[in-house]
PAMARBA-878260 format. One record per residue: residue number from 1; x, y, z of N, C-alpha, C, O in turn. Coordinates in nm, 2 decimals, padded with zeros to 4 digits, always signed. Each point is the difference from the previous one (the first is absolute). Example, Ala and Ser with C-alpha at 12.3 -4.5 7.8 and 13.67 -1.06 7.14 Angstrom:
<recs>
+------+--------+--------+--------+--------+--------+--------+--------+--------+--------+--------+--------+--------+
: resi :     nu :     nv :     nw :    cau :    cav :    caw :     cu :     cv :     cw :     ou :     ov :     ow :
+------+--------+--------+--------+--------+--------+--------+--------+--------+--------+--------+--------+--------+
:    1 : +01.32 : -00.57 : +00.78 : -00.09 : +00.12 : +00.00 : +00.09 : +00.12 : +00.00 : +00.10 : +00.00 : +00.07 :
:    2 : -00.14 : +00.11 : -00.14 : +00.09 : +00.11 : +00.00 : -00.08 : +00.11 : +00.08 : +00.05 : +00.11 : +00.01 :
+------+--------+--------+--------+--------+--------+--------+--------+--------+--------+--------+--------+--------+
</recs>
This chain:
<recs>
+------+--------+--------+--------+--------+--------+--------+--------+--------+--------+--------+--------+--------+
: resi :     nu :     nv :     nw :    cau :    cav :    caw :     cu :     cv :     cw :     ou :     ov :     ow :
+------+--------+--------+--------+--------+--------+--------+--------+--------+--------+--------+--------+--------+
:    1 : +06.85 : +04.68 : -02.60 : +00.01 : +00.07 : +00.13 : +00.14 : -00.02 : +00.06 : +00.05 : -00.11 : -00.01 :
:    2 : +00.01 : +00.22 : +00.06 : +00.14 : -00.01 : +00.05 : +00.00 : -00.08 : +00.13 : -00.10 : -00.02 : +00.07 :
:    3 : +00.22 : -00.04 : -00.05 : +00.02 : -00.08 : +00.12 : +00.02 : +00.09 : +00.12 : +00.07 : +00.10 : +00.00 :
:    4 : -00.14 : -00.14 : +00.11 : +00.01 : +00.08 : +00.12 : +00.11 : -00.07 : +00.09 : -00.01 : -00.12 : +00.03 :
:    5 : +00.10 : +00.20 : +00.02 : +00.12 : -00.06 : +00.07 : +00.01 : +00.04 : +00.15 : +00.08 : -00.05 : +00.07 :
:    6 : -00.17 : +00.15 : -00.03 : +00.01 : +00.05 : +00.13 : +00.14 : +00.05 : +00.04 : +00.06 : -00.06 : +00.10 :
:    7 : -00.01 : +00.16 : -00.17 : +00.14 : +00.04 : +00.02 : +00.01 : +00.06 : +00.14 : +00.11 : +00.00 : +00.06 :
:    8 : -00.21 : +00.06 : +00.00 : +00.01 : +00.06 : +00.13 : +00.04 : -00.11 : +00.11 : +00.09 : +00.03 : +00.08 :
:    9 : -00.16 : -00.14 : -00.09 : +00.04 : -00.11 : +00.10 : +00.14 : -00.05 : -00.03 : +00.07 : -00.03 : +00.10 :
:   10 : -00.04 : +00.01 : -00.22 : +00.13 : -00.05 : -00.04 : +00.11 : +00.09 : +00.05 : +00.10 : -00.04 : +00.06 :
:   11 : -00.12 : +00.17 : -00.09 : +00.10 : +00.10 : +00.04 : +00.02 : +00.00 : +00.16 : +00.11 : +00.01 : +00.05 :
:   12 : -00.23 : -00.01 : +00.02 : +00.01 : +00.01 : +00.14 : +00.07 : -00.13 : +00.06 : +00.07 : +00.01 : +00.10 :
:   13 : -00.10 : -00.12 : -00.16 : +00.07 : -00.12 : +00.05 : +00.15 : +00.01 : -00.02 : +00.08 : -00.04 : +00.08 :
:   14 : -00.04 : +00.09 : -00.20 : +00.15 : +00.01 : -00.02 : +00.06 : +00.11 : +00.09 : +00.11 : -00.02 : +00.05 :
:   15 : -00.18 : +00.13 : -00.03 : +00.05 : +00.10 : +00.08 : +00.02 : -00.04 : +00.15 : +00.09 : +00.04 : +00.07 :
:   16 : -00.18 : -00.13 : -00.03 : +00.01 : -00.05 : +00.14 : +00.13 : -00.08 : +00.01 : +00.07 : +00.01 : +00.10 :
:   17 : -00.04 : -00.10 : -00.19 : +00.12 : -00.08 : +00.00 : +00.12 : +00.09 : -00.01 : +00.10 : -00.01 : +00.08 :
:   18 : -00.10 : +00.11 : -00.17 : +00.11 : +00.09 : -00.02 : +00.03 : +00.08 : +00.12 : +00.11 : +00.03 : +00.03 :
:   19 : -00.22 : +00.01 : +00.04 : +00.02 : +00.08 : +00.12 : +00.06 : -00.08 : +00.11 : +00.07 : +00.05 : +00.09 :
:   20 : -00.10 : -00.18 : -00.09 : +00.06 : -00.08 : +00.11 : +00.14 : -00.04 : -00.03 : +00.07 : -00.06 : +00.09 :
:   21 : -00.02 : +00.08 : -00.21 : +00.14 : -00.03 : -00.03 : +00.09 : +00.12 : -00.01 : +00.11 : -00.01 : -00.04 :
:   22 : -00.16 : +00.13 : +00.09 : +00.08 : +00.12 : +00.00 : +00.11 : -00.03 : +00.10 : -00.01 : -00.06 : +00.10 :
:   23 : +00.13 : +00.12 : -00.14 : +00.12 : -00.02 : +00.09 : +00.08 : -00.12 : -00.04 : +00.11 : -00.01 : +00.05 :
:   24 : -00.16 : -00.07 : -00.14 : +00.09 : -00.11 : -00.05 : +00.09 : +00.05 : -00.11 : -00.02 : +00.11 : -00.05 :
:   25 : +00.12 : -00.19 : +00.02 : +00.11 : +00.04 : -00.09 : -00.03 : -00.03 : -00.14 : -00.06 : -00.10 : -00.04 :
:   26 : +00.09 : +00.19 : -00.05 : +00.00 : -00.02 : -00.14 : -00.14 : -00.01 : -00.06 : -00.09 : +00.07 : +00.05 :
:   27 : +00.07 : -00.17 : -00.14 : -00.13 : -00.01 : -00.07 : -00.11 : -00.06 : +00.09 : -00.11 : -00.01 : -00.03 :
:   28 : +00.16 : -00.04 : +00.15 : -00.10 : -00.06 : +00.09 : -00.11 : +00.10 : +00.05 : -00.11 : -00.05 : +00.04 :
:   29 : +00.14 : +00.17 : -00.05 : -00.09 : +00.10 : +00.05 : -00.09 : +00.06 : -00.10 : -00.10 : +00.06 : +00.03 :
:   30 : +00.13 : -00.07 : -00.16 : -00.08 : +00.08 : -00.10 : -00.03 : -00.08 : -00.13 : -00.08 : +00.05 : -00.08 :
:   31 : +00.12 : -00.17 : +00.07 : -00.04 : -00.08 : -00.12 : -00.10 : -00.11 : +00.05 : +00.03 : -00.07 : +00.10 :
:   32 : -00.15 : +00.07 : -00.16 : -00.11 : -00.07 : +00.06 : +00.03 : -00.15 : +00.02 : -00.02 : -00.05 : +00.11 :
:   33 : +00.08 : -00.02 : -00.21 : +00.02 : -00.15 : +00.01 : +00.10 : -00.03 : +00.11 : -00.01 : -00.09 : +00.07 :
:   34 : +00.12 : +00.17 : -00.08 : +00.11 : -00.02 : +00.10 : -00.05 : +00.03 : +00.14 : +00.03 : -00.07 : +00.10 :
:   35 : -00.10 : +00.18 : -00.08 : -00.05 : +00.04 : +00.13 : -00.10 : -00.10 : +00.05 : +00.00 : -00.03 : +00.12 :
:   36 : -00.09 : -00.03 : -00.20 : -00.09 : -00.10 : +00.04 : +00.07 : -00.12 : +00.05 : -00.04 : -00.05 : +00.11 :
:   37 : +00.14 : +00.00 : -00.18 : +00.07 : -00.11 : +00.04 : +00.08 : +00.02 : +00.13 : +00.00 : -00.08 : +00.09 :
:   38 : +00.06 : +00.20 : -00.08 : +00.07 : +00.04 : +00.12 : -00.09 : +00.01 : +00.12 : +00.03 : -00.05 : +00.11 :
:   39 : -00.15 : +00.10 : -00.13 : -00.10 : +00.02 : +00.11 : -00.05 : -00.14 : +00.05 : -00.01 : -00.03 : +00.12 :
:   40 : -00.02 : -00.06 : -00.21 : -00.04 : -00.14 : +00.03 : +00.11 : -00.07 : +00.07 : -00.03 : -00.08 : +00.10 :
:   41 : +00.15 : +00.09 : -00.14 : +00.11 : -00.06 : +00.06 : +00.02 : +00.05 : +00.14 : +00.03 : -00.08 : +00.10 :
:   42 : -00.05 : +00.21 : -00.08 : +00.02 : +00.06 : +00.13 : -00.11 : -00.05 : +00.10 : +00.03 : -00.02 : +00.12 :
:   43 : -00.15 : +00.00 : -00.17 : -00.11 : -00.06 : +00.08 : +00.04 : -00.14 : +00.05 : -00.03 : -00.04 : +00.11 :
:   44 : +00.09 : -00.04 : -00.20 : +00.04 : -00.13 : +00.03 : +00.11 : +00.00 : +00.11 : +00.00 : -00.08 : +00.09 :
:   45 : +00.09 : +00.17 : -00.10 : +00.11 : +00.01 : +00.10 : -00.06 : +00.05 : +00.13 : +00.04 : -00.05 : +00.11 :
:   46 : -00.13 : +00.14 : -00.11 : -00.06 : +00.05 : +00.12 : -00.07 : -00.12 : +00.07 : +00.01 : -00.01 : +00.13 :
:   47 : -00.09 : -00.07 : -00.20 : -00.07 : -00.11 : +00.06 : +00.11 : -00.10 : +00.06 : -00.02 : -00.04 : +00.12 :
:   48 : +00.12 : +00.01 : -00.20 : +00.10 : -00.10 : +00.05 : +00.07 : +00.06 : +00.13 : +00.02 : -00.08 : +00.09 :
:   49 : +00.02 : +00.21 : -00.10 : +00.08 : +00.05 : +00.11 : -00.08 : +00.03 : +00.13 : +00.06 : +00.01 : +00.10 :
:   50 : -00.19 : +00.00 : -00.11 : -00.08 : +00.01 : +00.12 : +00.01 : -00.13 : +00.08 : +00.00 : +00.00 : +00.12 :
:   51 : +00.01 : -00.11 : -00.19 : +00.02 : -00.13 : +00.06 : +00.15 : -00.02 : +00.05 : +00.02 : -00.04 : +00.11 :
:   52 : +00.07 : +00.09 : -00.19 : +00.14 : -00.01 : +00.03 : +00.04 : +00.08 : +00.13 : +00.09 : -00.03 : +00.07 :
:   53 : -00.16 : +00.14 : -00.06 : +00.03 : +00.09 : +00.12 : -00.02 : -00.07 : +00.13 : +00.07 : +00.02 : +00.09 :
:   54 : -00.17 : -00.11 : -00.09 : -00.03 : -00.07 : +00.12 : +00.11 : -00.09 : +00.04 : +00.04 : -00.02 : +00.12 :
:   55 : +00.02 : -00.05 : -00.22 : +00.11 : -00.09 : +00.02 : +00.13 : +00.08 : +00.04 : +00.07 : -00.04 : +00.09 :
:   56 : -00.05 : +00.16 : -00.14 : +00.11 : +00.08 : +00.04 : -00.01 : +00.05 : +00.14 : +00.10 : +00.00 : +00.07 :
:   57 : -00.22 : +00.04 : -00.03 : -00.02 : +00.04 : +00.14 : +00.03 : -00.12 : +00.10 : +00.06 : +00.02 : +00.10 :
:   58 : -00.10 : -00.14 : -00.14 : +00.02 : -00.12 : +00.08 : +00.15 : -00.02 : +00.01 : +00.05 : -00.04 : +00.11 :
:   59 : +00.03 : +00.06 : -00.22 : +00.14 : -00.02 : +00.01 : +00.07 : +00.10 : +00.10 : +00.09 : -00.03 : +00.07 :
:   60 : -00.14 : +00.16 : -00.08 : +00.05 : +00.10 : +00.09 : -00.03 : -00.04 : +00.15 : +00.09 : +00.02 : +00.08 :
:   61 : -00.21 : -00.06 : -00.06 : -00.04 : -00.04 : +00.14 : +00.09 : -00.11 : +00.05 : +00.05 : +00.00 : +00.11 :
:   62 : -00.02 : -00.10 : -00.19 : +00.08 : -00.12 : +00.04 : +00.14 : +00.05 : +00.02 : +00.06 : -00.05 : +00.10 :
:   63 : -00.01 : +00.13 : -00.18 : +00.14 : +00.05 : +00.02 : +00.01 : +00.08 : +00.14 : +00.10 : -00.02 : +00.07 :
:   64 : -00.20 : +00.10 : -00.04 : +00.00 : +00.07 : +00.12 : -00.01 : -00.09 : +00.12 : +00.07 : +00.02 : +00.10 :
:   65 : -00.16 : -00.12 : -00.10 : -00.01 : -00.09 : +00.11 : +00.13 : -00.08 : +00.01 : +00.04 : -00.02 : +00.12 :
:   66 : +00.02 : -00.02 : -00.23 : +00.12 : -00.08 : +00.01 : +00.11 : +00.08 : +00.07 : +00.07 : -00.05 : +00.08 :
:   67 : -00.05 : +00.18 : -00.12 : +00.10 : +00.08 : +00.06 : -00.02 : +00.02 : +00.15 : +00.09 : +00.00 : +00.07 :
:   68 : -00.22 : +00.02 : -00.03 : -00.03 : +00.02 : +00.14 : +00.02 : -00.13 : +00.08 : +00.05 : +00.01 : +00.11 :
:   69 : -00.09 : -00.12 : -00.17 : +00.02 : -00.13 : +00.07 : +00.14 : -00.03 : +00.02 : +00.04 : -00.06 : +00.10 :
:   70 : +00.05 : +00.09 : -00.20 : +00.14 : -00.03 : +00.01 : +00.07 : +00.08 : +00.11 : +00.10 : -00.05 : +00.05 :
:   71 : -00.16 : +00.16 : -00.02 : +00.06 : +00.08 : +00.11 : -00.02 : -00.08 : +00.13 : +00.08 : +00.03 : +00.10 :
:   72 : -00.17 : -00.12 : -00.09 : -00.03 : -00.08 : +00.12 : +00.05 : -00.15 : -00.02 : -00.05 : -00.08 : +00.07 :
:   73 : +00.13 : +00.06 : -00.17 : +00.06 : -00.13 : -00.02 : -00.09 : -00.11 : -00.06 : +00.02 : -00.11 : +00.03 :
:   74 : -00.11 : +00.16 : -00.12 : -00.09 : -00.09 : -00.06 : -00.01 : +00.03 : -00.15 : +00.00 : +00.12 : -00.04 :
:   75 : -00.02 : -00.22 : -00.04 : -00.02 : +00.02 : -00.14 : -00.15 : +00.03 : -00.02 : -00.08 : -00.03 : +00.09 :
:   76 : +00.04 : +00.07 : -00.21 : -00.14 : +00.03 : -00.03 : -00.08 : -00.13 : +00.01 : -00.11 : +00.00 : +00.06 :
:   77 : +00.16 : -00.11 : -00.12 : -00.08 : -00.12 : -00.01 : -00.02 : -00.06 : +00.14 : -00.11 : -00.05 : +00.04 :
:   78 : +00.21 : +00.06 : +00.05 : -00.01 : -00.05 : +00.13 : -00.10 : +00.09 : +00.08 : -00.08 : -00.05 : +00.07 :
:   79 : +00.09 : +00.18 : -00.09 : -00.09 : +00.09 : +00.07 : -00.14 : -00.02 : -00.04 : -00.09 : -00.01 : +00.09 :
:   80 : +00.06 : -00.01 : -00.22 : -00.14 : -00.02 : -00.04 : -00.05 : -00.13 : +00.04 : -00.12 : -00.02 : +00.03 :
:   81 : +00.21 : -00.08 : -00.03 : -00.04 : -00.14 : +00.05 : -00.04 : +00.01 : +00.14 : -00.11 : -00.06 : +00.04 :
:   82 : +00.18 : +00.12 : +00.04 : -00.03 : +00.01 : +00.15 : -00.12 : +00.09 : +00.02 : -00.08 : -00.03 : +00.09 :
:   83 : +00.06 : +00.13 : -00.17 : -00.11 : +00.09 : +00.03 : -00.13 : -00.07 : -00.04 : -00.11 : +00.02 : +00.06 :
:   84 : +00.11 : -00.11 : -00.16 : -00.12 : -00.08 : -00.04 : -00.02 : -00.11 : +00.10 : -00.12 : -00.03 : +00.04 :
:   85 : +00.22 : -00.02 : +00.01 : -00.01 : -00.11 : +00.10 : -00.06 : +00.05 : +00.13 : -00.08 : -00.06 : +00.07 :
:   86 : +00.12 : +00.19 : -00.03 : -00.06 : +00.06 : +00.12 : -00.14 : +00.05 : -00.02 : -00.07 : +00.03 : +00.10 :
:   87 : +00.02 : -00.02 : -00.23 : -00.13 : +00.04 : -00.02 : -00.02 : +00.15 : +00.00 : -00.11 : +00.05 : +00.02 :
:   88 : +00.22 : +00.03 : -00.04 : -00.01 : +00.14 : -00.01 : -00.05 : +00.04 : -00.14 : +00.07 : -00.02 : -00.10 :
:   89 : -00.19 : +00.09 : +00.10 : -00.06 : +00.03 : -00.13 : +00.03 : +00.14 : -00.05 : -00.09 : +00.08 : +00.00 :
:   90 : +00.21 : -00.06 : -00.03 : +00.04 : +00.13 : -00.06 : +00.05 : -00.02 : -00.14 : +00.08 : -00.10 : -00.02 :
:   91 : -00.13 : +00.17 : -00.08 : +00.05 : -00.02 : -00.13 : +00.13 : +00.07 : -00.03 : +00.05 : +00.07 : +00.09 :
:   92 : +00.01 : -00.09 : -00.20 : +00.13 : +00.05 : -00.03 : +00.01 : +00.15 : -00.01 : +00.10 : +00.06 : +00.04 :
:   93 : -00.21 : +00.00 : -00.08 : -00.01 : +00.15 : -00.01 : +00.01 : +00.06 : +00.14 : +00.08 : +00.09 : +00.02 :
:   94 : -00.15 : -00.15 : +00.08 : +00.00 : +00.05 : +00.13 : +00.13 : -00.02 : +00.07 : +00.06 : +00.08 : +00.07 :
:   95 : +00.00 : -00.20 : -00.09 : +00.13 : -00.03 : +00.05 : +00.11 : +00.09 : -00.05 : +00.08 : +00.04 : +00.08 :
:   96 : -00.08 : -00.01 : -00.21 : +00.10 : +00.08 : -00.06 : -00.02 : +00.15 : +00.06 : +00.10 : +00.06 : +00.02 :
:   97 : -00.22 : -00.02 : +00.00 : -00.02 : +00.13 : +00.06 : +00.05 : +00.01 : +00.14 : +00.06 : +00.10 : +00.04 :
:   98 : -00.08 : -00.21 : +00.04 : +00.05 : +00.00 : +00.13 : +00.16 : +00.00 : +00.00 : +00.06 : +00.07 : +00.08 :
:   99 : -00.01 : -00.15 : -00.17 : +00.15 : -00.01 : -00.01 : +00.06 : +00.14 : -00.04 : +00.11 : +00.03 : +00.05 :
:  100 : -00.18 : +00.04 : -00.13 : +00.06 : +00.13 : -00.04 : -00.03 : +00.11 : +00.10 : +00.09 : +00.08 : +00.03 :
:  101 : -00.21 : -00.07 : +00.03 : -00.04 : +00.12 : +00.07 : -00.01 : -00.03 : +00.15 : -00.01 : +00.10 : +00.08 :
:  102 : +00.00 : -00.22 : -00.03 : -00.02 : -00.03 : +00.14 : +00.08 : -00.11 : +00.04 : -00.04 : -00.12 : +00.01 :
:  103 : +00.17 : +00.15 : +00.02 : +00.10 : -00.11 : +00.03 : -00.04 : -00.07 : +00.13 : +00.02 : -00.12 : +00.01 :
:  104 : -00.08 : +00.19 : +00.09 : -00.03 : -00.07 : +00.12 : -00.11 : -00.10 : -00.02 : +00.01 : -00.11 : +00.06 :
:  105 : -00.11 : +00.14 : -00.14 : -00.11 : -00.10 : -00.02 : +00.06 : -00.12 : -00.08 : -00.04 : -00.11 : +00.03 :
:  106 : +00.13 : +00.14 : -00.12 : +00.05 : -00.12 : -00.08 : +00.09 : -00.09 : +00.09 : -00.01 : -00.12 : -00.01 :
:  107 : +00.08 : +00.19 : +00.10 : +00.08 : -00.08 : +00.10 : -00.09 : -00.08 : +00.09 : +00.03 : -00.11 : +00.04 :
:  108 : -00.14 : +00.17 : +00.00 : -00.10 : -00.08 : +00.08 : -00.05 : -00.12 : -00.07 : -00.02 : -00.11 : +00.06 :
:  109 : +00.00 : +00.12 : -00.19 : -00.05 : -00.12 : -00.08 : +00.11 : -00.10 : +00.00 : -00.02 : -00.12 : +00.01 :
:  110 : +00.15 : +00.17 : -00.03 : +00.11 : -00.10 : -00.01 : +00.01 : -00.07 : +00.14 : +00.02 : -00.12 : +00.00 :
:  111 : -00.03 : +00.20 : +00.11 : +00.01 : -00.07 : +00.13 : -00.11 : -00.10 : +00.02 : +00.02 : -00.10 : +00.07 :
:  112 : -00.14 : +00.13 : -00.12 : -00.11 : -00.08 : +00.02 : +00.01 : -00.14 : -00.08 : -00.05 : -00.10 : +00.05 :
:  113 : +00.12 : +00.10 : -00.16 : +00.02 : -00.12 : -00.07 : +00.12 : -00.08 : +00.03 : +00.02 : -00.11 : -00.04 :
:  114 : +00.08 : +00.17 : +00.11 : +00.12 : -00.07 : +00.04 : -00.03 : -00.10 : +00.11 : +00.10 : -00.07 : +00.04 :
+------+--------+--------+--------+--------+--------+--------+--------+--------+--------+--------+--------+--------+
</recs>
C-alpha cells in the first residue's frame, strides 16, 4: 500500500509561511527553508521588540520631563525626588504629556513641589 502524506495540508502550511514572508529580500520570500527560518526569526524579533518599545517610551518620557524641569532650574532626578516626597501620584507618561502640551499645568506642579 502506498504511503499517505497528506500533501494538501503540507502545501497549505508552506503557503501560509511563504505568504507571510512576501516582501522580504532575495530567497527569504520564495525558498521554503530560508523563508521558514526568516519568519521564525522575525517572530522572535517581534516578541523582543514589543518589550523593548516600552523601555524606549520610558526613555522619551524621561528626556521630556528632564528638559521641562531644567527650564525651571531643576534636574530630572531632583524633580522626581521632590515629586515623590510630596506624594504627587503622576506617572512619567502623564508628566511628559503635561511638559509637552500643557506648560501651565507643569509649572503648577513645579511650583507645588518647590
